[in-house]
Each structure stands twice: as C-alpha cells, then as structure tokens.
N, C-alpha and C positions, 0 to 999 in steps of 0.2 A: 360364687359363694360356694365354699367347700362344704361339703356334707363329711363329716368324719364319723365313720363307725367307732363305737367305744367297745372295748373288751376288757372288762372288770375281771380281776384274776383273786379267787378266795381257795385256798385248798388245792392250788392247781386245776382250779376249774372255771369255767367261763360264766358269770353270774351276773345278777342285776339285783340291787337293794332299792328299797325304797327309802328315800331321804336317808341315805347313809347306815340303816339300820342292820348289822351284820347279822342278826336273827332272823331278818326279813329276806334272805338270800333265795333267790330261783335260779335253777342251776339249769344253764342251757349248752352244756357239752365240753368237749375239748376245744380250748382256746387255739391250737393251731388249726384245727379243721373248721374254727369259726373264722381264722384269719383269712383264709384259704377261700372260704364262700365270699366274703367282702371284696376280696383282691377280684374274682372273677366276676361280681356285679358291678366292678368300675372303681371301687374306691381308691382315693388318690393320695390318702393320708390314712393312718389307722392310730386311735386312741386307746394306750392301755394305763390301766390302774393297776398296781399292785396293793388289794385290799388290805391284806395281813400285814404288807410292809407298812402301811400309813398308820397303822395302831401299833405296830411293834418299833417303828422308828429304824428300821432295815430291813434290806431286801429279803421278802420271803418267798417270792414264786420265780427263782431266776430260772427253773427249767423251763417253765411255761414260757417265760419270754424268748429265752433262746430258741423253743421250738418254734415260736411264730417267727423269729426272726430268721430262721431257717427257710420257712415256707416264703417268706417276702423276700429274701434276698436283698436286691438293691432296687428293686420294681418302685416302690414308693418309701416316703420317709414314715418312720414310727416315731409317736413320741410315749413317754411314760412317767407316770407320777405315782407317788407313794413310796415312803421311807427312804427319800433321799435325803441326807443329812451330813454328808461330806463330801469333799471333792475325789477321794477315791472312788466312791461310789459311781459317782458321775463319769470318771475317767473310765470306769470298769464297764458301765453300759454303754458310751461312746464306741469304746474298743470294740465290742460286742457286736455293734452295727445299728444301734438307736441313733435317729437324726437329733431328735432332739428329749432333752429331761425336762420334768415339769417340777419346779419347787414350790411348795405352798406353805405349809404350816410352820418347816423351818425357815422360809423367808420373813414372816410374820414376826416368829419369836427371836431370830436371829438375823436381821438384817444385814450384818457384817457377811455372813457364809453368802447369803445371795449375791453381794456386792464381789466377794473373791469368785465365786463360779462364774459370774458374767466375764469378768476380768480374765480368768484362766481358760474359759470356753467360749469365745465371744460366738454370736449367732446360733449357740445349741441350750441357751436357758429359755425355757418360758416360766413365767409366774402364775402359779395358779391362786386366784381369789375367791374364795367361797362365802357369800354373804347373806344374812338374812336381814332384810329392813334397813338396807346400807350399811350394817356392821358386818366385819369380817369374822368369822367363824375358824377354829381351828381344831387340831387334834381329832380328824376324821368327824368333824363338825359338832363335837360333844361339847366345844367352849365358845361362847359369843363374846369378842373382845369389844373395847371401846373404839376401836381404829375404824374411822370413814373409809369405805372401801376405794373411793375416789382419791383422796388425799394418799393413801397407800400406794396406789397404781402409778400416780404422778412420781412419787418418790424412786419407784423402784424402775420404771421406765428411765429415770436420769443413772441408773446403775448400768442400762444396757439389755434389759431383757428384750427377747426378740419379738414376743407378744404376751398377750395376756389371755387367761382363759378364766371367763367370767360365770360363776355358777351362781343361781340363785337355788339355794339349799330349801326353801320351802316349795320348791315345784318339782325338785329332781326325782324321778323314777316315778312320778304323780300322774304322767300323762294330762298335765293341764294347762300347756300351753307355755310358750316362751315368755318371759318378762322382757318386753321389747323395750318399754319405756325405761327401765335402769339400763339395760345394756347399752340402750343408744347415750343415755346421759354418762355412761363411762366411756365411752368411745369418742364422744365428741370432747373430752377433756385430754385425749392421747394422740400422739402421732403413729405408735405401733397399733399392728391390728389387734382387736378384741376377738375373740373365738367365744360364741356364745355356749351356754350350757345349762341343760336342767329344765325338762318340760315340753320338749319338742314333741309334737304328738302326730301332726298329719302334714299334708301339702298345703293347707292355708298356713300353716307357722313358718314351712318353707318360703311362701309367697311374702309371707310379712317380714322377714327376714331380707330377703331380696329389694325390698322397697327400703330398706335402710344401709344396705349394702355401701352407699356412698357415703356414710356416716363414719367408716371405719371400722365396720363388722365383717369380717372377712371369711367365716366360718361359722359353723354349729355342730356340736357332737351329737352324735344320736344314739341314744340307749335303748331303754324299753321299746320304745315305739318301732324299732326296726325288728325286735325280737320279739314283739308280741303280734305284729302285724297292723298296727294303726298306721303304719308309714312304710312303705316299699321303697328300699333305699335307692334302688337303680332309678325309679321314676323320680325320686325326689332330687337327685343329682342332675338327671335329664333337665327337670323342671328348673334348677337352679342356673345348669348352664345356659338353656332357652332365653331366660329373663336377663342374663348377662350377654347374651350376643349382640 
C-alpha cells in the first residue's frame, strides 16, 4: 500500500482545501520545500494538483511544478492533475519530468481525448474520478453528472489508463475517514489499480486500506491529515510496508 503525499497548488503555494472550495484554502508554504520534506520522509510518489488549472482549464502553476521536479529529480515518480485538456499539455508535462498525468473533468466531458491520450502516451495516463453518492462530479466538483462511477471506470480501463484515482468528494479534506466500501466496490470491477483519495485521517484508515489491498486498492493519497498532524506520514508508510511484508 503506497501512501502518496499530496501537494495542492494555488497561486504558487501549497494549500489544502475543504471539499474543493477554493475560498477555504489553508496555506502550507512553498511547494518545493514541501516536496523535499516528503521525499526526506520516505515518499515513493508525489501527487500534485494544479487547483487554479482545474478551474481555468489550462496549466496555471507551471513554475511551482518545475520547482518541485527540480527537487525530486528522478528519485520518485510524480503525478499531476488539473487543467489538462490537450495532448500538447501532456507532452509538455512529461518532457518536464512528470511520470504520470491525471485527466479528470476532460475525460468525462470528452472521452475521445482520454482515448487519444492513452494511445499517444501509453502507461502515463491516470484517470481521476471524483464522485458523490456514486455519481461522477466535474469542473472542480461544482457539477454532479448522471454518470455512474463504476460504469465510467470500466469504459476508461478499456482505453488503457494506467490506474484510477477515486475521490469521495463528500469526505475530501474533512478528516472523516476513507470510504472503504465505495473504493473496494470500484476496485473489484477493474483490473487496473485503484488509488483511494478523500478522507484519510489516521493509522486506523491505513490499516483499513491494507485490509483491502488484495481487492485492487494499491495506494492512497494523503492530504490534510499529514499537514495538520492527525497522521504521521513516515509512520503511515512504515505501517503499510509492515502489513504487506
């Protein structure tokens, strides 16, 4: 079970939101310094989100992303989502050193683009599916669609996505625990790994995820919990490693 620290980018700073609300941002400092902190703590992957980009539909925090990539180098893979709407943007990010790009809203609104991206950049495209009560949300979580998350994930798996990040948006940033039931339900329907997101709070959540690792849940994104201290990142990864030994 991989514990993946999140670095959410807003106006060039590392922030955390509550349930995706841009005006609820808590600022946690310089993104590159934060990347170095998680690297030194033993992170084996980083998860970046260009929050401004997600709302604008194009990259808005390129300088911060480049600074993070300079710190990380080739030590661990870095994935990023937010504002990725065309193949040129993907190519630019991958050339800059990102290992994976995450396509969310654009995948739902324009599945053909996701299909093209998977064909053009095999093994480098992750799809991000954000849902409330089993229905997929788009546009920075501001719109709930009629798409069933399991049906859509199956379709995107056929396109060749590397993995699926599943976020329960009712829990994201709320420190209310992972929605294990919904995450496992999705993972059981897919052959590609599912990365859980939204609500990770403490070591009990890590244990609960380790219990279902065999169902296809390969990792979890850690956000507010590791910034506010309800979860010690290094201890969490050590616990997960010990559980899988």
